C-alpha positions in Angstrom: -9.4 -6.8 32.7 -10.4 -3.3 31.7 -8.0 -0.8 33.3 -10.3 2.1 32.5 -14.0 1.4 32.2 -14.2 3.8 29.3 -11.4 2.2 27.3 -11.2 -1.3 26.0 -8.5 -3.6 27.2 -6.9 -5.9 24.6 -5.3 -9.3 24.7 -2.8 -9.8 21.9 -2.6 -13.6 21.6 0.6 -14.9 19.9 0.8 -18.6 19.2 4.3 -19.7 18.4 6.3 -22.8 17.5 10.1 -22.8 17.0 10.3 -19.1 16.0 13.0 -18.0 18.4 14.8 -16.3 15.5 11.7 -14.2 14.6 9.5 -13.8 17.6 11.5 -11.1 19.5 11.1 -8.6 16.7 7.4 -9.4 16.5 6.9 -8.9 20.2 8.8 -5.6 20.2 6.3 -4.2 17.6 3.4 -5.3 19.8 5.0 -3.6 22.9 5.5 -0.3 20.9 1.8 0.5 20.6 0.7 4.1 20.9 -2.3 2.7 23.0 -1.1 1.0 26.1 -4.2 -0.8 27.5 -3.2 -4.3 26.6 -1.5 -7.6 27.5 0.5 -9.9 25.2 -0.1 -13.6 25.7 2.6 -15.8 24.1 1.3 -19.3 23.8 4.3 -21.5 23.1 3.0 -24.6 21.3 5.7 -27.0 22.5 8.7 -25.3 20.9 12.0 -27.3 21.0 14.3 -24.4 20.3 15.1 -21.5 22.7 11.8 -19.6 22.3 11.2 -19.6 26.0 14.6 -18.1 26.8 14.1 -15.4 24.1 10.7 -14.4 25.3 11.5 -14.4 29.0 14.7 -12.4 28.3 12.5 -9.4 27.5 11.2 -9.2 31.1 8.3 -7.0 30.1 5.3 -6.6 32.5 2.8 -6.8 29.6 4.1 -10.3 28.4 2.5 -13.4 29.7 4.3 -16.6 28.6 2.5 -19.9 28.6 4.1 -23.1 27.4 2.0 -26.2 26.5 2.4 -29.4 24.5 2.3 -29.2 20.8 -1.3 -29.3 19.5 -1.2 -26.9 16.6 -2.1 -23.2 16.3 -5.9 -23.6 16.7 -5.5 -25.1 20.2 -2.9 -22.5 21.0 -5.2 -19.6 20.0 -8.1 -21.1 22.0 -5.8 -21.4 25.0 -4.8 -17.8 24.7 -8.4 -16.8 24.6 -9.1 -18.7 27.8 -6.2 -17.0 29.5 -7.1 -13.6 28.2 -8.3 -10.7 30.5 -9.1 -8.4 27.6 -12.5 -7.1 26.4 -11.2 -7.9 22.9 -8.8 -10.5 21.7 -6.7 -10.3 18.6 -4.5 -13.1 17.1 -1.0 -12.1 16.2 1.4 -14.5 14.3 4.9 -14.7 15.8 6.7 -13.8 12.5 4.6 -10.7 11.7 4.7 -7.0 12.7 2.2 -4.6 14.2 2.5 -0.9 13.5 2.2 1.5 16.5 -1.4 2.4 15.5 -2.8 -1.1 15.6 -4.7 -0.9 18.8 -5.5 2.8 18.6 -7.2 2.3 15.3 -9.1 -0.7 16.8 -10.3 1.6 19.6 -11.6 4.1 17.1 -13.7 1.5 15.2 -14.9 -0.2 18.4 -16.1 3.1 19.8 -17.7 4.1 16.4 -19.6 0.8 16.1 -20.5 0.7 19.8 -18.6 -2.5 20.9 -19.3 -4.8 18.0 -18.7 -8.5 18.0 -16.0 -8.4 15.4 -13.9 -5.7 13.6 -11.1 -6.0 11.0 -8.2 -3.8 10.1 -6.1 -3.8 6.9 -2.6 -5.1 6.5 0.3 -5.2 4.0 2.9 -7.8 3.1 6.7 -7.3 3.4 9.7 -9.4 2.2 12.5 -10.6 4.4 14.3 -7.2 3.8 11.2 -5.5 5.2 10.3 -4.0 1.9 6.6 -3.6 1.3 5.6 -5.8 -1.6 1.8 -5.7 -1.4 -1.0 -3.7 0.3 -4.3 -5.3 0.9 -6.9 -3.2 -0.9 -10.2 -2.8 1.0 -12.9 -0.9 -0.9 -15.1 1.1 1.4 -18.3 -0.4 -0.1 -17.1 -3.9 0.3 -19.4 -6.2 2.3 -17.0 -8.6 3.9 -19.8 -10.8 5.0 -20.7 -11.4 1.4 -17.1 -11.3 0.0 -15.7 -14.0 2.3 -17.4 -16.8 0.5 -15.1 -16.1 -2.4 -11.9 -16.6 -0.4 -10.1 -15.7 2.8 -9.3 -12.0 2.6 -8.6 -11.6 6.3 -5.3 -11.6 8.1 -5.4 -13.0 11.7 -3.5 -9.9 12.8 -6.3 -7.7 11.7 -9.2 -9.5 13.4 -10.5 -8.4 16.8 -13.1 -10.4 18.5 -15.1 -9.5 21.6 -13.9 -12.0 24.2 -17.4 -13.4 24.8 -17.7 -14.1 21.1 -14.2 -15.6 20.9 -15.1 -18.0 23.7 -18.4 -18.9 22.2 -16.9 -19.5 18.7 -13.4 -21.1 19.1 -11.1 -22.2 16.3 -11.7 -25.7 15.0 -9.0 -27.9 16.6 -9.0 -30.7 14.1 -5.3 -30.8 13.1 -6.2 -31.8 9.6 -7.7 -28.4 9.2 -4.5 -26.6 10.3 -3.7 -23.5 8.1 -7.4 -23.2 7.2 -8.8 -23.1 10.7 -8.9 -19.3 10.5 -11.0 -19.2 7.2 -13.3 -21.8 8.8 -13.9 -19.5 11.8 -14.2 -16.3 9.7 -17.0 -17.9 7.7 -18.8 -19.1 10.8 -18.6 -15.6 12.3 -19.6 -13.9 9.1 -22.7 -16.0 9.0 -23.6 -14.7 12.5 -22.3 -11.2 12.9 -21.5 -8.1 10.9 -17.8 -7.6 10.2 -17.0 -4.0 10.7 -13.7 -2.9 9.1 -11.3 0.0 8.5 -9.0 0.4 5.5 -6.2 1.8 7.7 -3.2 -0.5 7.5 -2.0 -1.4 11.0 0.0 -4.6 10.6 2.3 -6.4 8.2 2.8 -10.1 7.2 6.4 -11.2 6.8 6.8 -13.2 3.6 9.5 -15.8 4.1 10.3 -19.3 2.9 9.6 -21.0 6.3 6.1 -19.6 6.4 3.7 -22.5 6.9 1.4 -21.6 4.0 4.3 -22.1 1.6 5.1 -25.6 2.8 3.0 -27.8 0.6 2.5 -31.6 0.8 0.0 -33.1 -1.6 -2.2 -35.3 0.6 -2.3 -33.1 3.7 -3.3 -30.1 1.5 -6.0 -32.0 -0.2 -7.3 -33.4 3.2 -7.3 -29.9 4.7 -9.2 -28.2 1.9 -11.7 -31.2 1.7 -12.3 -30.8 5.4 -12.8 -27.1 5.1 -15.4 -27.6 2.4 -17.1 -30.3 4.6 -17.2 -28.2 7.8 -18.4 -25.0 6.2 -20.9 -26.7 3.9 -22.5 -28.5 6.9 -22.8 -25.4 9.1 -26.5 -24.5 9.3 -26.1 -20.7 9.3 -23.4 -20.7 6.6 -25.8 -22.7 4.4 -28.6 -20.3 5.2 -26.7 -17.0 4.7 -24.7 -18.1 1.6 -27.6 -20.1 0.0 -27.0 -20.3 -3.7 -23.3 -19.4 -3.3 -21.8 -22.5 -1.9 -20.9 -23.8 -5.3 -18.8 -20.7 -5.7 -17.1 -21.4 -2.4 -16.4 -25.0 -3.4 -15.1 -23.9 -6.8 -12.7 -21.4 -5.2 -11.4 -24.0 -2.8 -10.7 -26.4 -5.7 -8.9 -23.7 -7.6 -6.9 -22.8 -4.5 -5.9 -26.5 -4.3 -5.0 -26.6 -8.0 -2.8 -23.5 -7.8 -0.8 -24.7 -4.8 -0.5 -28.2 -6.2 0.7 -26.7 -9.5 3.2 -24.5 -7.7 4.6 -27.5 -5.9 4.8 -29.4 -9.2 2.0 -31.9 -8.5 0.7 -31.2 -12.1 -1.5 -34.2 -12.6 -3.4 -33.7 -9.4 -3.5 -29.9 -10.0 -5.3 -30.5 -13.3 -7.8 -32.7 -11.6 -8.8 -30.0 -9.1 -8.7 -27.3 -11.8 -11.3 -29.1 -13.8 -13.4 -29.8 -10.7 -13.3 -26.1 -9.8 -14.5 -25.0 -13.2 -17.1 -27.7 -13.4 -18.5 -26.7 -9.9 -18.9 -23.1 -11.0 -18.1 -22.4 -14.7 -17.8 -18.6 -14.1 -14.7 -19.3 -12.0 -12.8 -19.5 -15.3 -12.4 -15.7 -14.9 -10.9 -16.1 -11.4 -7.4 -14.6 -11.2 -6.1 -18.0 -9.9 -6.8 -19.6 -13.3 -4.0 -17.5 -14.9 -1.7 -18.6 -12.1 -2.6 -22.2 -12.4 -2.1 -22.2 -16.2 1.2 -20.4 -15.8 2.5 -22.9 -13.2 1.4 -25.9 -15.3 3.1 -24.6 -18.5 6.3 -23.2 -17.0 7.3 -25.3 -14.0 
């Protein structure tokens, strides 16, 4: 709940599963904000390691620990939203880092845009040694509502949703969609609300081998992206707002599939989706992923 009627109260929702070795550092970065009107809701999605012991050992008044059966991150995030007391919710992965300015920058943008439905802050990527290896570039004239149809440019850490909006538009809980449930939600939101953003970097994604997006199995990946295409293509407002651009979306999805399949050495299937992507939208031949796909097919 809002501790000060003039300042927003934030709920930082952190779903986690067997991240006892990483979560404590992530939580500490959330605690160390230069804006202190917030709570941290750790939703333990049925961890079998000592995550509970690690989180509770912090004994911090801002931390709310909630353990539930394993149902994947979409359900965990929705659960966190239902428990949240904040005016805004933001979803923070349990292996990433927030910089001290994360919430204070959000306040600036929320006040500037007069309590909008959704805002977005920039991020960077670091390796396991905490060396910055990439910074997300946001051009000031970029229209994220239009840009999103070309791919998922948003990090969960940087998205802030007004709580009423988050409750009205939850993550899709179909487990087949897991790892693309965020992109599905961003597109649904982009078709309904203006995404306001800041190019100030306020969080960092930790790039490590155990990260779920790097664990690729052929059939689940194909099923996931196929379901993403189906759900978004059947959304009435997405079809209306992105009329004439859905072929681009489908093409980008197929090229995403081709790249990740090629990287995991499923070359024959990768070629199939590469051709499907180009056939769906021939101009996608100039997509940067095409170079990566060809490189993987030739080298690995």
